[in-house]
C-alpha positions in Angstrom: -32.8 76.7 -6.4 -29.3 75.4 -6.7 -26.1 77.3 -7.3 -25.2 75.3 -10.4 -28.3 76.5 -12.4 -26.8 80.0 -12.7 -23.7 81.5 -14.2 -21.5 83.3 -11.7 -23.1 86.7 -12.4 -26.5 85.1 -12.5 -26.0 83.6 -9.1 -24.9 87.0 -7.8 -28.1 88.6 -9.2 -30.3 85.8 -7.7 -28.6 86.1 -4.2 -29.0 89.9 -4.3 -32.7 89.7 -5.1 -33.2 86.9 -2.5 -31.5 89.1 0.2 -33.8 92.0 -0.7 -36.9 89.8 -0.5 -35.6 88.6 2.9 -35.2 92.2 4.0 -38.7 93.1 2.9 -40.1 90.1 4.8 -38.5 91.3 8.0 -40.0 94.8 7.5 -43.5 94.2 6.1 -46.5 92.3 7.0 -47.4 89.3 4.7 -50.2 91.3 3.2 -48.0 94.3 2.4 -45.2 92.1 1.1 -47.5 90.4 -1.3 -49.0 93.7 -2.4 -45.6 95.1 -3.1 -44.4 92.1 -5.1 -47.7 92.0 -7.0 -47.3 95.7 -7.9 -50.4 96.6 -5.9 -48.8 98.8 -3.3 -46.8 101.9 -4.3 -47.1 103.9 -1.0 -44.5 102.4 1.3 -43.3 104.8 4.0 -40.3 105.3 6.2 -42.4 103.8 9.0 -42.8 100.6 7.0 -39.1 100.2 6.1 -37.1 102.1 8.7 -35.8 104.5 6.1 -37.0 106.4 3.1 -38.4 103.8 0.5 -36.2 105.1 -2.3 -33.1 105.0 -0.1 -34.1 101.6 1.1 -34.5 100.0 -2.3 -31.4 101.7 -3.8 -29.1 100.6 -0.9 -30.6 97.1 -0.6 -31.3 96.2 -4.2 -30.4 98.7 -7.0 -26.8 99.5 -6.1 -26.0 95.9 -5.0 -27.3 94.7 -8.4 -25.1 97.2 -10.3 -22.2 96.0 -8.2 -23.0 92.4 -8.9 -23.0 93.2 -12.6 -19.5 94.8 -12.3 -21.0 98.3 -13.1 -19.1 101.0 -11.3 -21.2 104.1 -10.5 -21.1 107.5 -8.8 -24.0 108.6 -6.7 -25.6 112.0 -7.3 -22.8 113.0 -9.7 -24.1 116.6 -10.0 -24.7 117.2 -6.3 -28.4 116.7 -6.0 -30.7 119.6 -5.1 -34.1 120.8 -4.3 -35.6 122.1 -7.6 -35.2 125.9 -7.4 -34.4 128.3 -10.2 -30.7 128.3 -9.4 -28.7 125.6 -11.2 -27.4 124.4 -7.8 -31.0 123.7 -6.7 -32.0 121.6 -9.8 -32.8 118.0 -9.1 -30.1 115.8 -10.8 -29.9 112.0 -11.6 -29.3 109.6 -8.7 -26.2 108.0 -10.3 -24.0 107.8 -13.4 -22.2 104.8 -14.6 -18.4 105.0 -14.6 -16.1 103.5 -17.3 -18.9 103.0 -19.8 -18.1 104.4 -23.2 -21.6 106.0 -23.8 -22.5 108.3 -20.9 -25.3 106.7 -18.9 -27.2 108.1 -16.0 -29.7 106.6 -13.6 -32.8 107.5 -11.7 -34.1 105.5 -8.7 -37.6 105.4 -7.3 -39.4 103.6 -4.5 -40.9 100.2 -5.3 -43.7 100.3 -7.9 -43.0 104.0 -8.7 -40.9 103.6 -11.8 -43.5 105.6 -13.8 -42.7 108.7 -11.7 -39.2 108.6 -13.2 -40.3 108.9 -16.8 -40.6 112.6 -17.3 -37.5 113.2 -15.1 -35.4 110.9 -17.3 -36.6 112.7 -20.4 -35.7 116.1 -18.9 -32.2 114.7 -17.9 -31.5 113.4 -21.4 -32.7 116.6 -23.0 -30.5 118.7 -20.7 -27.4 119.8 -22.5 -25.5 120.4 -19.3 -25.7 116.6 -18.6 -25.1 115.3 -22.1 -26.1 111.8 -21.4 -26.6 109.3 -24.2 -28.5 106.6 -22.2 -30.5 106.5 -19.0 -31.6 103.8 -16.6 -34.8 104.2 -14.7 -35.7 101.7 -12.0 -37.7 101.2 -8.8 -35.7 98.0 -8.1 -38.4 95.7 -9.4 -38.7 97.2 -12.9 -35.8 98.5 -15.0 -35.9 100.6 -18.1 -33.2 101.7 -20.5 -33.7 105.0 -22.5 -31.7 106.2 -25.4 -31.2 109.6 -27.1 -32.3 109.4 -30.7 -31.5 112.4 -32.9 -33.5 112.2 -36.1 -33.0 115.3 -38.2 -35.4 118.0 -36.9 -36.2 116.4 -33.5 -34.8 114.4 -30.7 -36.6 111.5 -29.1 -35.9 109.5 -25.9 -37.5 106.0 -26.4 -37.5 103.2 -23.9 -35.4 100.5 -25.7 -35.3 97.8 -23.0 -37.5 96.7 -20.1 -36.6 94.2 -17.5 -39.0 93.1 -14.7 -37.7 91.3 -11.6 -41.1 91.0 -10.0 -41.5 87.4 -11.1 -38.3 86.4 -9.6 -39.1 88.1 -6.3 -42.6 86.5 -6.1 -41.1 83.1 -6.8 -38.5 83.5 -4.1 -41.2 84.7 -1.6 -43.4 81.7 -2.5 -40.6 79.2 -2.1 -39.8 80.6 1.3 -43.5 80.7 2.3 -43.3 84.4 2.8 -46.5 84.7 0.7 -49.1 82.2 -0.3 -48.6 79.9 -3.2 -50.8 80.4 -6.2 -52.0 78.4 -9.2 -50.1 80.6 -11.6 -47.6 79.0 -13.9 -44.2 78.5 -12.4 -41.6 81.1 -13.3 -38.4 80.1 -15.1 -36.2 82.0 -12.6 -33.0 81.0 -14.5 -34.3 82.5 -17.7 -35.5 85.7 -15.9 -32.1 86.2 -14.3 -30.4 85.6 -17.6 -32.4 88.4 -19.2 -31.1 90.8 -16.6 -27.4 89.6 -16.8 -27.5 89.6 -20.6 -28.3 93.3 -20.5 -26.6 94.7 -17.4 -23.4 92.6 -17.0 -20.7 95.1 -17.4 -19.2 93.9 -20.8 -22.7 93.1 -22.1 -23.9 96.6 -21.3 -20.9 98.1 -22.9 -21.6 96.1 -26.1 -25.3 97.1 -25.9 -24.8 100.8 -25.7 -21.9 100.9 -28.3 -23.0 98.3 -30.8 -26.4 96.6 -30.2 -28.5 99.7 -29.6 -27.0 101.8 -32.4 -27.5 98.9 -34.8 -31.1 98.5 -33.7 -31.6 102.2 -34.4 -30.1 101.9 -37.9 -32.2 98.8 -38.6 -35.3 100.6 -37.4 -34.7 103.6 -39.6 -34.1 101.3 -42.6 -37.4 99.6 -41.9 -39.1 103.0 -41.7 -37.6 104.0 -45.1 -38.7 100.7 -46.6 -42.2 101.1 -45.2 -42.5 104.6 -46.5 -41.5 103.4 -49.9 -44.1 100.7 -49.9 -46.8 103.1 -48.8 -45.6 105.6 -51.4 -45.9 103.0 -54.2 -49.3 101.8 -52.9 -50.9 105.2 -52.8 -49.5 106.1 -56.2 -50.0 103.0 -58.2 -51.5 100.3 -56.0 -48.6 98.0 -56.6 -47.1 97.6 -53.1 -46.3 94.1 -51.9 -47.0 95.0 -48.3 -50.3 97.1 -48.5 -53.6 96.7 -50.2 -55.5 100.0 -50.2 -58.9 100.2 -51.8 -57.8 102.8 -54.3 -54.7 104.7 -55.5 -53.9 108.0 -57.1 -53.6 106.6 -60.6 -57.2 105.3 -60.3 -58.5 108.8 -59.4 -56.6 110.8 -62.0 -58.9 112.2 -64.7 -56.5 112.5 -67.6 -57.0 114.6 -70.7 -58.1 112.6 -73.8 -55.0 111.2 -75.5 -52.8 111.2 -72.4 -50.5 108.2 -72.4 -50.0 105.9 -69.4 -46.5 107.3 -69.0 -47.8 110.8 -68.8 -50.4 109.9 -66.2 -47.8 108.1 -64.1 -45.4 111.1 -64.4 -48.1 113.4 -63.3 -49.1 111.2 -60.4 -45.5 111.2 -59.1 -45.2 115.0 -59.5 -48.5 115.5 -57.6 -47.5 113.1 -54.8 -44.1 114.7 -54.4 -45.5 118.2 -54.2 -48.1 117.2 -51.6 -45.3 115.6 -49.6 -43.2 118.7 -50.0 -46.1 120.9 -48.6 -46.5 118.6 -45.6 -42.7 118.8 -45.1 -42.9 122.6 -45.0 -45.8 122.3 -42.5 -43.7 120.0 -40.3 -40.7 122.4 -40.4 -43.0 125.4 -39.5 -42.1 127.1 -42.8 -45.8 127.4 -43.7 -48.6 127.3 -41.1 -49.9 123.9 -40.0 -53.0 122.9 -42.0 -51.9 124.8 -45.2 -52.6 121.7 -47.4 -55.9 120.9 -45.8 -56.9 124.6 -46.1 -56.3 124.3 -49.9 -58.6 121.2 -50.0 -61.3 122.9 -48.0 -61.1 126.1 -50.1 -61.5 124.2 -53.3 -64.5 122.2 -52.0 -66.2 125.2 -50.5 -65.7 127.3 -53.7 -67.8 124.9 -55.7 -68.0 126.1 -59.3 -65.9 129.3 -58.7 -62.7 127.6 -59.8 -62.3 126.9 -63.5 -60.1 123.9 -63.2 -59.2 120.9 -61.0 -57.7 120.9 -57.5 -54.1 120.6 -58.8 -54.4 123.4 -61.4 -56.1 125.9 -59.0 -54.6 125.1 -55.6 -51.3 123.2 -55.8 -49.7 124.5 -59.0 -50.1 128.2 -58.1 -48.3 127.6 -54.8 -45.3 126.2 -56.6 -45.2 128.4 -59.7 -46.5 131.7 -58.3 -45.4 131.5 -54.6 -42.7 129.1 -53.6 -40.4 129.9 -56.5 -40.6 133.6 -56.2 -38.6 136.1 -54.1 -40.4 137.5 -51.1 -41.0 140.9 -52.8 -42.5 139.3 -55.9 -44.9 136.9 -54.3 -48.0 139.0 -53.6 -47.9 140.7 -57.0 -47.8 137.5 -59.0 -50.1 135.2 -56.9 -53.4 134.8 -58.9 -56.3 136.7 -57.4 -58.4 133.5 -57.3 -55.8 132.0 -54.9 -55.5 135.1 -52.8 -59.2 135.1 -52.1 -59.1 131.6 -50.6 -56.0 132.1 -48.4 -57.7 134.4 -45.8 -55.4 135.5 -43.0 -53.1 132.5 -43.6 -51.9 134.1 -46.8 -49.8 136.6 -45.0 -48.3 133.9 -42.9 -47.4 131.8 -46.0 -45.8 134.8 -47.8 -44.0 135.9 -44.6 -42.5 132.5 -43.8 -41.4 131.3 -47.2 -37.8 132.1 -47.8 
C-alpha cells in the first residue's frame, strides 16, 4: 500500500490502524489475532494485552484515530464513576468532542463488544443532565453514530451511521502475513478508509452533525408523510400510485339507496378520520389502549342486539355522546346500548377524556 493512494487524512487513518494491528500481533497468538479481526473473539483480557482491553483499544486506536481526524476530545468529561445511586457514582461517557457545534459524546468498549454500548448510549442521550445531541459508540473496529430525534410525543435515538474497520485490519494482517490469506475478495482499502474520513474528519463531521444529519431527518419525515398519504388514499379509495391493496373502504361501504358517489366518498373520509382520531387518542393515553378494537369486538359479539351498523352504533356515539361532552354530562347522555358494551373500560374512557 503506497502513500500516494490516500489523502493526507486517509494516510493518517491507515497508519494508525496499521500500528494497532502491529500492536495486536505482538500481544496475541496468530489464532487469537485472527479470531479478533474476524469478530469471533470478544473476551480479550488484561493478561492477553498487558492492560485492560478497553483501555488498550482506546489508547492505541480510538483516541489516535480521533486525533488523526483533527477531532479534539475530553476524556471522562463528567468524572466517571461506579454506578451507585449518588450522581457522583453514575457511569458517564468515556469522552466528549470539543469544538463541535452539536454536542457529541462517545462510549468506548473492548474489541468486538460494541453491542454492549448500545443501551448505555441510549441512557446517556436520554439524560437531561448531559444534554448530548449525538453519540459515538465504538470498540475500535466498529463505529456507530447515534442522533437524538424528537418527534412530537416521543424521543428516539437511532443509529444513523455505521463504519466497520475490520476489513482494513484483516487486509493489513494478511499483507504482513500475520494471519493466513484467504480466497475472499480483496478489500478496497482506499475506499474503506475514505468512508471513515468522509464521516469523521473534523470539518466533515461538523457538516454532518449540523447540516447532513438534520437534512436527512427532514427528508425522512417528508417521506413518512408522503407514505402515510399514499396509504390513506389506498385504504380509502384504492387509488394510490404506490400500493395495491385487495380492497378499500369505498368498496365495503353499504350506502343507502340513492346515495351519491360524492356522499359515499365524504362518509368514507369522515369514518377514516374518526378511526384515526381514536387511534391517536390511544397513542396519547387519553383513552385506554385497545378502545377501538374493543368497539369492534363488542359489535361482533353482540350479534343482532344492535339495530344499526358498526359506525352508527359504535363510532358515532363516541363522538356525539362522549367526546364532545363535558365530563359531568357524559354518563347521563351516553346511550345505554353503548354503556352495556364498554364494561370496566367505560369508566376509564369517561375519566380520561378532557
